[in-house]
C-alpha positions in Angstrom: -17.6 -12.7 -8.1 -19.5 -9.6 -7.1 -17.4 -8.2 -4.2 -20.3 -6.2 -2.9 -18.5 -2.9 -2.6 -20.0 -0.9 -5.5 -20.9 2.6 -4.4 -18.4 2.7 -1.5 -15.8 5.4 -1.3 -12.1 4.6 -1.1 -9.0 6.7 -0.4 -6.0 5.2 -2.2 -2.6 6.8 -1.3 0.4 7.0 -3.6 -1.9 5.9 -6.5 -0.4 7.6 -9.5 1.6 4.5 -10.4 2.8 1.1 -9.3 1.0 -0.9 -6.6 -1.2 2.0 -5.5 -2.4 2.5 -9.1 -3.1 -1.2 -9.4 -5.3 -1.1 -6.3 -7.2 2.0 -7.5 -7.9 0.3 -10.9 -9.2 -2.9 -9.2 -11.5 -0.9 -6.9 -12.8 1.3 -9.8 -13.7 -1.8 -11.8 -15.8 -3.0 -8.8 -17.7 0.3 -8.9 -16.0 1.9 -6.0 -15.7 5.7 -6.0 -12.0 6.7 -5.3 -10.0 9.6 -4.1 -6.4 9.1 -5.4 -3.4 10.9 -4.0 0.2 11.4 -5.1 2.9 14.1 -5.0 3.2 14.5 -8.8 0.3 16.4 -10.3 0.9 15.4 -13.9 1.1 11.7 -13.3 -1.8 11.7 -10.9 -4.1 13.5 -13.3 -3.2 11.0 -16.1 -4.0 8.2 -13.8 -7.3 9.8 -12.7 -8.3 10.1 -16.4 -7.5 6.5 -17.0 -9.5 5.4 -14.0 -12.5 7.4 -15.2 -12.3 5.7 -18.6 -12.4 2.3 -16.9 -15.9 2.9 -15.3 -17.6 6.1 -16.4 -20.3 5.8 -13.6 -17.6 6.0 -10.9 -16.4 9.2 -9.4 -12.7 9.7 -9.4 -11.2 12.6 -7.5 -7.5 13.4 -7.7 -5.7 15.3 -4.8 -2.1 16.2 -5.4 -0.1 16.5 -2.3 2.2 14.9 0.3 0.1 12.4 2.3 2.9 12.3 4.9 2.0 15.8 6.0 -0.9 16.9 8.1 -2.0 19.3 5.3 -1.8 16.5 2.7 -3.9 14.2 4.8 -6.5 16.8 5.5 -6.9 17.6 1.7 -7.2 14.0 0.8 -9.8 13.3 3.4 -11.8 16.4 2.6 -12.2 15.2 -1.0 -14.3 12.2 0.0 -17.8 12.4 1.5 -16.8 9.4 3.6 -14.0 6.8 3.6 -15.3 3.2 3.6 -12.0 1.8 2.2 -8.5 3.1 3.1 -5.5 1.9 1.2 -2.4 3.2 2.9 0.7 3.4 0.7 3.8 5.6 0.5 7.1 5.5 -1.2 9.6 3.5 0.8 12.6 5.1 2.4 15.9 4.9 0.5 18.2 1.9 0.8 21.6 2.1 2.3 23.9 1.3 5.2 22.6 2.1 8.7 25.9 3.6 9.6 25.2 6.5 7.3 21.7 7.2 8.6 21.1 9.9 11.3 18.1 10.9 13.3 16.6 12.9 10.4 16.5 9.9 8.1 15.0 7.7 10.8 12.3 10.3 11.6 11.4 10.7 7.9 11.1 6.9 7.5 8.9 6.6 10.6 6.7 9.6 9.5 6.1 8.2 6.1 5.7 4.5 6.7 4.4 4.3 10.2 2.9 7.6 11.5 1.1 8.5 8.3 -0.9 5.3 8.0 -1.6 5.3 11.7 -3.0 8.9 11.5 -5.2 8.0 8.5 -6.5 5.0 10.4 -7.2 7.1 13.4 -9.1 9.6 11.3 -11.3 7.1 9.5 -12.0 3.9 11.5 -14.6 5.3 13.9 -16.7 6.5 11.0 -16.4 3.1 9.4 -17.6 1.5 12.6 -20.6 3.8 12.9 -21.6 2.8 9.4 -21.0 -0.9 10.0 -18.4 -1.4 7.2 -14.8 -0.5 6.8 -11.7 -1.9 5.2 -8.1 -0.7 5.8 -5.3 -2.2 3.7 -1.8 -1.2 4.5 0.7 -1.8 1.7 3.9 -2.7 3.5 6.6 -5.1 2.4 7.7 -8.7 2.4 10.8 -7.4 4.3 8.6 -7.2 7.4 8.8 -11.0 7.5 12.2 -11.5 5.8 14.2 -8.3 6.4 16.6 -7.1 3.7 19.8 -5.8 5.0 20.1 -2.6 2.9 16.5 -1.6 3.6 16.9 -1.0 7.3 14.8 2.2 7.3 11.9 0.4 5.7 12.4 -2.7 7.9 12.2 -0.7 11.1 9.4 1.7 10.2 7.1 -0.9 8.6 7.6 -3.3 11.5 6.4 -0.6 13.8 3.2 -0.2 11.8 2.8 -4.0 11.8 2.9 -4.1 15.6 0.3 -1.3 15.8 -2.1 -3.0 13.4 -1.8 -6.4 15.3 -3.4 -4.8 18.4 -5.7 -2.2 16.8 -7.3 -4.6 14.3 -8.4 -6.8 17.2 -10.3 -4.1 19.1 -13.8 -5.4 19.5 -15.3 -2.0 18.8 -13.8 -2.2 15.3 -13.8 -6.0 14.5 -17.4 -6.5 15.7 -18.6 -3.6 13.6 -17.3 -5.1 10.3 -14.1 -3.0 10.2 -11.0 -4.9 9.2 -7.4 -3.8 9.1 -4.8 -5.9 7.2 -1.4 -5.6 5.8 -0.4 -6.6 2.3 3.2 -7.6 2.0 4.4 -7.4 -1.6 7.5 -9.2 -2.7 9.3 -8.4 -6.0 6.8 -6.5 -8.2 7.8 -4.9 -11.5 7.6 -1.3 -10.3 9.8 1.8 -10.2 10.8 0.9 -6.6 12.1 -2.5 -7.7 14.0 -1.1 -10.6 15.7 1.6 -8.5 16.8 -1.1 -6.1 18.4 -3.0 -9.0 20.2 0.2 -10.0 21.5 0.7 -6.5 22.8 -2.9 -6.2 24.4 -2.6 -9.7 26.2 0.6 -8.9 27.7 -0.8 -5.7 28.6 -4.2 -7.2 29.8 -3.2 -10.6 27.4 -5.6 -12.3 25.1 -4.7 -15.2 21.5 -3.8 -14.1 20.1 -6.6 -16.2 22.4 -9.2 -14.5 21.1 -8.0 -11.1 17.5 -8.2 -12.3 18.0 -11.7 -13.7 19.6 -12.9 -10.5 16.7 -11.6 -8.4 14.1 -13.1 -10.8 15.7 -16.5 -10.3 15.1 -16.3 -6.6 11.4 -16.2 -7.1 9.8 -19.7 -7.3 7.2 -18.3 -9.8 10.2 -17.3 -12.0 8.8 -13.8 -12.6 8.1 -10.5 -11.0 4.6 -9.7 -9.9 2.3 -7.3 -11.8 0.5 -4.4 -10.3 -2.9 -5.6 -11.6 -2.7 -8.9 -9.7 -1.7 -7.1 -6.6 -4.7 -4.8 -7.0 -7.0 -7.7 -7.4 -5.9 -9.2 -4.1 -6.3 -5.8 -2.5 -9.9 -5.4 -3.9 -10.8 -8.9 -2.5 -9.5 -7.8 1.0 -11.8 -4.8 0.7 -14.8 -7.0 -0.2 -17.9 -8.0 1.7 -16.6 -11.5 1.6 -13.4 -10.7 3.4 -15.2 -9.5 6.6 -13.7 -12.4 8.7 -10.1 -11.5 7.8 -8.5 -9.0 10.1 -5.1 -8.3 11.7 -3.3 -10.4 9.1 0.0 -9.9 7.3 -0.6 -11.4 3.8 2.3 -12.2 1.6 2.0 -11.9 -2.2 5.5 -12.7 -3.4 5.4 -15.6 -5.9 6.5 -18.0 -3.2 9.8 -16.2 -2.4 9.4 -16.3 1.4 10.9 -19.7 2.5 9.3 -20.1 5.9 6.4 -22.3 7.1 4.8 -19.6 9.2 
């Protein structure tokens, strides 16, 4: 299927590895020019080189910096002539017990996983509406629908973003101008984030990391963890011309792990 987005410009945040990288790869394969951001220069430049090799006709611009800061956002946005597709992504806050968290930890979580995507949406959607095309995909978490007790910082901050999107995506001046805003809720994907979670649980429980990993895998009806490339493919479809009637949605991609009907 031709997704109809060749020649568009995308900003993909936290794209040097994991799910962000998977999204950038899928978009590049569709002929989308991308600006990729991440904190680590070395990993980001390696990813940018790999993206260029996927599709030599596509422009790939790498901007190292912290997207959760005003300066980082300004640098990323300045690298693109326009933003037709915005993929919001940022490393999740650390796990732990809410009794140990203070105001500073909560503010950092909200800044990274709620305020930052909202600011990037604010700075891009009106231009999308003027051009008559825009796609915003926020990578959040399946924990928005089924909270995980030791991920309280993430549960709270990402739920705040979810509430914001529910209202903003339905504004007629955006939806009627072919601008969609959706949230992708990943379950257990084989990423550094998942592996660090296994290490945390293992250290607290005294179990081997592999035992923790296997126990989690068995909870997924698909009996495996997700891959970044299949996540990226779903993201690319949400950014397509064909997905113009999908907006304001929270879309799970979790191998069937969420047990609810709704």
